[in-house]
C-alpha positions as CSV (number, residue, x, y, z in Angstrom):
1,X,-0.1,0.0,0.0
2,X,3.0,2.4,0.2
3,X,2.8,2.6,-3.5
4,X,-0.7,4.2,-3.8
5,X,-1.0,7.3,-5.8
6,X,-3.4,10.3,-4.9
7,X,-6.9,9.6,-6.2
8,X,-6.7,5.8,-6.2
9,X,-9.5,3.7,-4.9
10,X,-8.8,1.0,-2.5
11,X,-11.4,-2.0,-2.7
12,X,-10.6,-4.5,0.1
13,X,-13.2,-6.6,1.6
14,X,-14.8,-5.9,4.9
15,X,-12.3,-7.7,7.0
16,X,-9.9,-4.9,6.3
17,X,-12.3,-2.3,7.8
18,X,-10.0,-0.7,10.3
19,X,-9.3,2.9,11.3
20,X,-5.6,2.4,10.6
21,X,-6.2,1.6,6.9
22,X,-8.7,4.1,6.6
23,X,-6.4,6.7,7.9
24,X,-3.6,5.5,5.8
25,X,-5.6,5.9,2.6
26,X,-6.9,9.3,3.7
27,X,-3.4,10.5,4.2
28,X,-2.4,9.4,0.7
29,X,-5.5,11.2,-0.5
30,X,-7.1,7.9,-1.7
31,X,-10.7,6.6,-1.1
32,X,-11.1,3.4,0.8
33,X,-14.3,1.9,-0.4
34,X,-14.5,-0.7,2.3
35,X,-17.8,-2.1,3.4
36,X,-18.2,-1.4,7.2
37,X,-18.0,-4.2,9.6
38,X,-21.3,-5.0,11.5
39,X,-19.8,-3.9,14.8
40,X,-18.7,-0.2,13.7
41,X,-20.8,2.3,15.1
42,X,-20.3,5.2,12.9
43,X,-21.4,5.5,9.1
44,X,-18.9,6.0,6.6
45,X,-19.0,6.7,2.8
46,X,-19.4,3.3,0.9
47,X,-20.5,2.8,-2.6
48,X,-22.2,-0.9,-3.1
49,X,-21.9,-0.6,-6.9
50,X,-18.1,0.1,-6.7
51,X,-17.6,-2.6,-4.1
52,X,-19.4,-5.3,-6.5
53,X,-17.2,-4.3,-9.4
54,X,-14.2,-5.6,-7.5
55,X,-15.6,-9.0,-8.1
56,X,-14.9,-8.7,-11.7
57,X,-11.3,-8.2,-11.0
58,X,-11.1,-11.2,-8.5
59,X,-12.6,-13.4,-11.2
60,X,-10.2,-12.2,-13.7
C-alpha cells in the first residue's frame, strides 16, 4: 500500500475495515471503499456498486 497514488480507490473486503487502513488511505489522498463491519458504530462513505465491481477483478 505504500505505492498508492493520490486519487486511487482501495477496494478490500470488509475484514480490512480498520481505522488504521482508512487513515492511511486518507493521508495518501485515496478513497477506501470498504464495507463497514457490523460492529462499527459510525457511518462511513461506501459505494455498493463500486464494491461489486471488485468481483470482476477477482474473477479475472
